C-alpha positions as CSV (number, residue, x, y, z in Angstrom):
1,M,76.0,110.7,123.8
2,E,72.9,110.6,126.0
3,L,72.7,112.4,129.4
4,G,72.5,109.3,131.6
5,T,75.1,107.1,129.8
6,P,77.9,105.8,131.8
7,K,80.6,107.4,129.6
8,V,79.5,111.0,130.1
9,E,79.3,110.4,134.0
10,A,82.9,108.9,134.1
11,F,84.1,111.8,132.1
12,L,82.6,114.3,134.2
13,R,84.0,112.5,137.3
14,L,87.2,112.2,135.9
15,C,87.3,116.0,135.2
16,S,86.0,116.8,138.7
17,I,88.7,114.8,140.1
18,L,91.3,116.7,138.3
19,L,89.8,120.2,139.2
20,L,89.7,118.9,142.8
21,V,93.1,117.7,143.2
22,L,94.5,120.7,141.3
23,T,92.4,123.0,143.9
24,A,93.9,121.1,146.8
25,C,97.5,121.3,145.2
26,L,97.1,125.0,144.5
27,V,95.9,126.1,147.9
28,G,97.7,123.4,150.0
29,L,101.1,124.2,148.6
30,D,100.8,127.8,148.5
31,S,103.1,130.0,150.7
32,Q,105.2,133.2,150.1
33,K,107.9,134.8,151.9
34,K,108.9,138.5,151.8
35,F,110.9,140.9,153.7
36,I,108.8,143.8,155.3
37,F,110.5,146.2,157.4
38,Y,113.9,144.3,157.4
39,L,112.1,141.2,158.8
40,E,111.2,138.0,156.7
41,R,107.5,137.5,156.9
42,E,105.7,134.3,155.5
43,V,102.1,133.6,154.8
44,K,100.8,130.2,154.4
45,Y,97.3,128.6,153.5
46,K,97.5,127.3,157.1
47,Y,96.9,130.7,158.6
48,L,93.2,130.6,157.1
49,K,91.2,128.1,158.6
50,A,88.7,128.1,155.8
51,L,91.7,127.2,153.4
52,I,92.6,124.4,155.6
53,A,88.9,123.1,155.4
54,L,88.9,123.6,151.5
55,V,92.0,121.4,151.1
56,Y,90.6,118.6,153.1
57,V,87.0,118.6,151.5
58,D,88.3,118.8,148.2
59,S,90.9,115.8,148.7
60,A,88.1,113.8,150.3
61,V,85.5,114.6,147.5
62,A,88.3,113.6,145.0
63,V,88.8,110.3,146.7
64,Y,85.0,109.7,146.7
65,N,84.7,110.4,143.1
66,L,87.7,108.0,142.4
67,L,85.8,105.5,144.3
68,Q,82.7,106.1,142.2
69,L,84.7,105.6,139.1
70,G,85.3,102.0,140.2
71,K,81.7,101.3,139.6
72,F,82.2,101.7,136.0
73,L,84.8,99.0,135.9
74,S,82.1,96.5,136.7
75,F,79.3,98.0,134.3
76,D,77.9,95.6,131.9
77,P,75.9,97.4,129.2
78,S,73.9,94.2,128.5
79,K,72.4,93.9,131.8
80,G,71.5,97.8,132.0
81,N,72.3,100.6,134.6
82,F,72.0,99.3,138.1
83,K,68.4,97.6,137.9
84,G,66.7,95.5,140.4
85,S,68.8,94.9,143.6
86,Y,70.9,97.8,142.9
87,L,68.4,100.3,144.2
88,F,70.0,100.9,147.3
89,V,73.1,101.5,145.6
90,A,71.7,104.2,143.4
91,W,70.0,105.9,146.2
92,S,73.4,106.0,148.1
93,C,75.1,107.4,145.1
94,C,72.7,109.9,144.6
95,L,72.6,111.1,148.1
96,L,76.4,111.1,148.4
97,D,76.7,112.9,145.2
98,Q,74.5,115.7,146.4
99,L,76.3,115.7,149.7
100,A,79.5,116.2,147.8
101,V,78.2,119.2,145.9
102,Y,76.9,120.9,149.0
103,V,79.8,120.5,151.0
104,T,82.2,121.5,148.3
105,F,80.3,124.5,147.4
106,A,80.0,125.6,151.2
107,T,83.7,125.2,151.8
108,A,84.6,127.1,148.6
109,T,82.2,129.9,149.7
110,A,83.7,130.0,152.9
111,A,87.4,130.0,151.7
112,L,86.2,132.9,149.1
113,E,84.8,134.9,152.0
114,H,88.1,134.4,154.0
115,S,90.2,135.4,151.0
116,V,88.0,138.4,150.5
117,L,88.7,139.5,154.2
118,V,92.2,139.1,153.5
119,L,92.0,140.9,150.3
120,Q,90.4,143.9,151.8
121,G,91.5,143.8,155.2
122,A,89.5,144.7,158.3
123,K,90.4,148.1,160.0
124,V,88.0,147.2,162.9
125,F,90.3,144.0,163.8
126,Q,93.5,146.0,162.7
127,W,94.0,143.2,160.1
128,M,96.3,144.2,157.5
129,T,95.7,143.5,153.8
130,W,97.9,140.6,152.8
131,C,97.4,140.9,148.7
132,S,99.0,144.1,148.7
133,K,102.2,142.5,150.1
134,F,101.9,138.9,149.1
135,T,100.5,139.1,145.4
136,G,101.8,135.6,144.4
137,F,100.0,134.1,147.3
138,C,96.7,135.8,146.6
139,T,96.9,135.0,142.9
140,Q,97.5,131.4,143.5
141,I,94.6,131.2,146.0
142,G,92.4,133.1,143.3
143,I,93.3,130.5,140.7
144,G,92.5,127.7,143.3
145,L,89.1,129.0,144.2
146,F,88.2,129.4,140.5
147,C,89.2,125.5,140.1
148,G,87.2,124.8,143.2
149,Y,84.0,126.5,141.9
150,A,84.5,124.8,138.4
151,A,84.7,121.4,140.2
152,T,81.5,122.3,142.0
153,I,79.8,123.1,138.6
154,L,81.0,119.6,137.4
155,L,79.8,117.8,140.6
156,A,76.4,119.6,140.3
157,F,76.1,117.8,136.8
158,I,77.0,114.7,138.1
159,S,74.5,114.9,140.9
160,F,71.9,115.6,138.2
161,I,73.1,112.6,136.3
162,S,72.9,110.4,139.5
163,A,69.3,111.6,140.2
164,F,68.5,110.8,136.5
165,N,69.7,107.3,136.8
166,L,68.0,106.6,140.2
167,F,64.6,108.0,139.1
168,R,64.8,106.1,135.8
169,L,64.8,102.9,137.9
170,Y,61.1,103.4,139.1
171,S,58.1,102.5,137.0
172,P,55.6,105.3,136.1
173,E,52.9,103.1,136.8
174,R,53.8,102.5,140.4
175,F,53.2,106.0,141.3
176,L,50.0,106.6,139.7
177,L,46.9,107.7,141.9
178,Q,44.3,106.5,139.7
179,K,43.7,102.9,138.7
180,P,43.7,102.5,134.6
181,T,40.2,102.1,133.2
């Protein structure tokens, strides 16, 4: 299969949707209760604002990729891949795909930074380390972050394919500076 084929892009989009939904579910459904000093304590993902943003962004990007899969239902191989009047659609897809990569990477990195702070604590702020007491919570967040970064890598490949499909629509003669002799 070639790089710019619709099958490869559809497969990558489907895999990224699965990873994004898995990330949102792992992080969004994560909570743990434990008795500490005769009191029941509970940690939830909602206590960390970066994890809330990660759940929302990953859900939104998964829905966007699901909508992008709809364009393959109307694809006709005999007519080619979005030529002519579909230049605006190709530009929109390329820019939205890049936006999805950047936003997903940024929220995953912010969630990772927040999680490292929870893992190590901050003595200056008198924040305790959660992971020494709530190991199940931290393990599930770690697996969710790993899936989020894997989805980001797949989204980067999708963005490369989208840019390839966009710039393939332009003729090289249109951009030559010299006139042919």
